[in-house]
N, C-alpha and C positions, 0 to 999 in steps of 0.2 A: 504494500500499500504506500503510495506516495504521500509525503507530508508536506503540505502547502507552506509557503512563506509565512502566512497568516497564523498557522498552526504552531510553527516553530517559534515565531516572535511571542505568541500567547504563552507557550511553555516557559519561555525565559522570563517573561513578566511575571507569571504566576509564582515561579520559584523565588522570586524577589518582591512579593506582593507589598503594596504600600511603600515601596522604594523607588526613587527615581533612577532611570536609566536613560542616558543620553542616546539621541539618535545616532550620534557618530560611533558610540560603543556598539550598538546594535548593528550598524552598517559594517563596521570592522569585523564583528564576529561572524556574520553571515556572508561577508564579502559581497554586498550588493550595495546599491546606491541609497542615499537617504530618501530620495523620491519613492523608491520601492517600499522602503520603511513605512513611509507615511501612507502609502496606497493600502498597505496590508493593515495598518492601524485602523484606517477608515473603515475597511471591511469588518474588522473585529467589533467597531463601535456600532456599526449598522447591524451586526448580528446580535447586539444587545449587552456586550460587554462594556463595563465602565472603565475607560482608559483615559486618564487625564494627560494633558500636554501642557508644558510651560517651557518658555525660552528662558535662557540664562544659565550661569555656572550653578553645577550641581542639580539642574533640572533636566527635562527631557520628556520621558513617559513613564506613567506609573499606574499599575493595575490595582483597582479598587475591589475587593471581593464583593459579589452580589449574589442574588439568588439564580443567577443564570448558570446553570450546570454546564460542565465541559469536561472532555476527557482529560485535559492537562490539568485542570483544577482537582480532579479526583485522583489522578496518578500522583500528583505532588504528595498526597498524604498516605500513599500505600506503602505497606512494608512487605507486600508479596508482589510478585511479577504476574500479572494477568491482563489480558487484552481488555480495555473498556471501550464500548461504543455508546455515544449519547445521540440522541434524536430529539428534535424539538417536538415531534408528534408521531405516535404510532397507534394503530387500533388497540394493540396489547403487546406488552414486552414479552409475555410467555408465549403468545401465538407467533410473534416474529422469530423468537428464538427457536421454537420447535420446527418451524419452516426451514430456518437457515441450517439446522442440524440435519434434517431430512435431505435438503439439497447439498449437503456436505460442504457449505460455505463457512461453517464453523467446525474445526477439527480438534480444538484444544479449548479448555475451560474459558469461558468468555462471559463478561458482564454486559448486559444490555439495559440501557436506562432511557426512559422518555420524560421529557418534561410535561407532556400531557398525553393521556390515553383516552381515545374516543370511544373505546369498547373495552374498557378495564373489566376482567372477569375475576370473580370470587369463587367461593366454593358451591359446588352443584350448580355451576353455570350461572350464578347470580351476578348482576352487574356490580362493578366497584367503581364509585365516583372519583374520578382522577383529574381534577382541575389543575391548572398551572400554578406554579409557585408556592402551593401549600402543602404539597404532599411529596413522597418519594415512592417512585414506581421503578422497580428494579427486578430483573431476572437474571439468573446465574445458569448459563447453558453449560452442560457436563456431559461430554461425549463419554461413553463407557466401552471398555473392551470386554471381550468374550469372557474373561476369566473374573469380572467384576461380580462379586456377590452383593445384591443391594438388599438392604433392610429399610423398606421405606418408614415404618413407623419409628424406628430407632432414629432415622435421619431427621424426620420432622421434628422430634424432641431436641435433637442437637441443633438445628437451625433455629428454633425458638429461643434455646438458651443463648446462642450467639448473638441473636437480635437484642435481647433483653441485656446482655452484657455491654453491647455497644452503646445502647441508649443510656444505660447507667453511668457509664464513663463520660458521655458528653453532657448529659442534663442531671445527673444525680437524681434519678427517679427509680422507683421500682415497678417493673413491668411484671404484670401476672398474665397466665394463659388459661383459656378454656379449651378442653380437648377437642381436636388434638392440635389445632393450629391456628387459633384466634388470639390476638394480643390485647390485653386489657390493661388500662391504667386508670386508677381510681374508680374501679368498677364499671368502667365504660370501655367498649371496644374502640380501639384506636388504629386496628390494622389486622392484617392477616397474612398467612404464609400458604401459597398454593404450589404444591409439588406435583408435577405431572411427568409422564414418561412417554417416550416413543417406543413402540414394540416391534422387533423384527418379525415380520409376516411368516417367514419360514420356519425360524427357530423358536419363535413365541417367547423370546427372552428380551429384557430391556436392552435397547441399543443406545438410547440417550436419556438424560433426565434435564428437566428444567425446574429450578427453584425460584419461584415467584415471591416477592416481598412487597406488599403495599402499606404504607403508613400515612395516616393523616397528621401532619405536624401542626398546622395553624388554623386549618379551616373550620369556622365555627358555624357556617351555614351548611351544616349536615347533620344527619341523624347520629353519626358517629361522634365519639368523643375525640378530643384532640389533645396533643402533647404538651403544647406550650402556647401562650398568648403572644409572645414576641420571639422570633427566631433570631437569636444572637450567634448562632453557630451555621455556617454556610452549609447548604445541603450537599456541596461537593465533599466537605468534610464528614458529613453524616454518612453518605454513601460509602465513602473510604473506609469509615469505621465498621460499617455493616460487613463490608467485604473482608476487611482484615480478621474481624472475630469469626466469620463464617470459616475462612480458610484454615484459621488456628485450629479449629474442631474437625473440619471435614476429613482430612488426611487420616484420622485415627479414631473416628467416632465408633467403629465397631469393635475396638479393641480396648480403647480407655474410655470407660463409661462413667467417668467420674461427674459427667454433666448431669446423669439421670437423677442424683440426689437434688440437684438444683431445680431440675424440671418438675419433679414432685412437689417441691416446697413452694413452687409458684403457681401450682395448678389449683384453680378455685373449685374444681369439681369434686375432689377427693372427699369422701365421706358424706357427700351429698346425694340426694335422690335427683336424678336427671333424666331428661329425654335426649336421646342420641339418634340423630339421622345416619343410618348406616344402609349404604347401597339404595334400595327403593323402599325401605321400611323404617318406621320409628320404634325404638325400643326403650322401655323405661325401667330404671332399676337404680341401685345404689353404686356409685363409683367406689370400689374397694381400694384399688391400687393401680400402679403401673408397673409391669413386670420389667425385667432386664432386657427385653427385646423393645421396650417402648410401647407396648400394647396395653389397652385398658381391660381390667377386669371388671365387669359389670354384673352385679348380682340382681337378677331378675325374680319374678315370682315363682319362675319354674326351674331356674338354673343359674350357674355363674358362667357367664360368656365371655370369652377373650376376643377383643376387637382390635384388628390392626389399622383400621381407618374408620372416619366418621366424623360427626360434628355435633358437640353437645349444645343443647338449646337453653 
């Protein structure tokens, strides 16, 4: 993939955000004219980035962090190397990621982010409101090899814990869960996790996995709860933190299950009588525990059922 002059300049400015960099320095570093620098800066400004310019000693150009999400802005905060693709608008990051995996346009773990989703999808095909500026809509595409043994219920628990850890580190808040993948803050749902897989038709095994994370950060005009009144941390940094914490867990989630005790402690359902939508039916019972595979043990009037997927109401 060819990186444009504008993208290169944005990366340099983001790395030194709120600092002045002279046009002469940029021109010398990129071996292009100052006119070409100004043309690229103009494009970035037209794309929605805030870049100040001033003449004089010690001045030049300065990137001011905003809610405009960018690949450079996210990568700047990453401790893991992973491709990141940011789009102004997608129907759904999960849908896009699944199609790119099927078409073999994504062949390594890749993050897909949209500033707006026009057809954001939640659990059981429900719509997920995804307006600009107020939320975070991200999918992580994970190609799988034939030897990969996938444990979806365990992975879902690991993802939920990674999201909770990321938000706690940034906002100093405690996130809770409702089984198996809804995110709650102060007893109100603020987001969800949607894990979907592509299945190889011939072998009937998982060929790819897509992990979708949707969060309502600041939007008060919704039935969902929201995380903060005022977003003092850029969405680029929030996205990077989510990616970092996810990748910290993903590589060893099947062998090092220390996150399970944290998942259980944050689960609002345990010990409660709940209704669970499972496949095409609704089950009612007491949520007894989460086993070491991340599955729910539900005590109904007839039996104790082990559930590997579903949604508590």
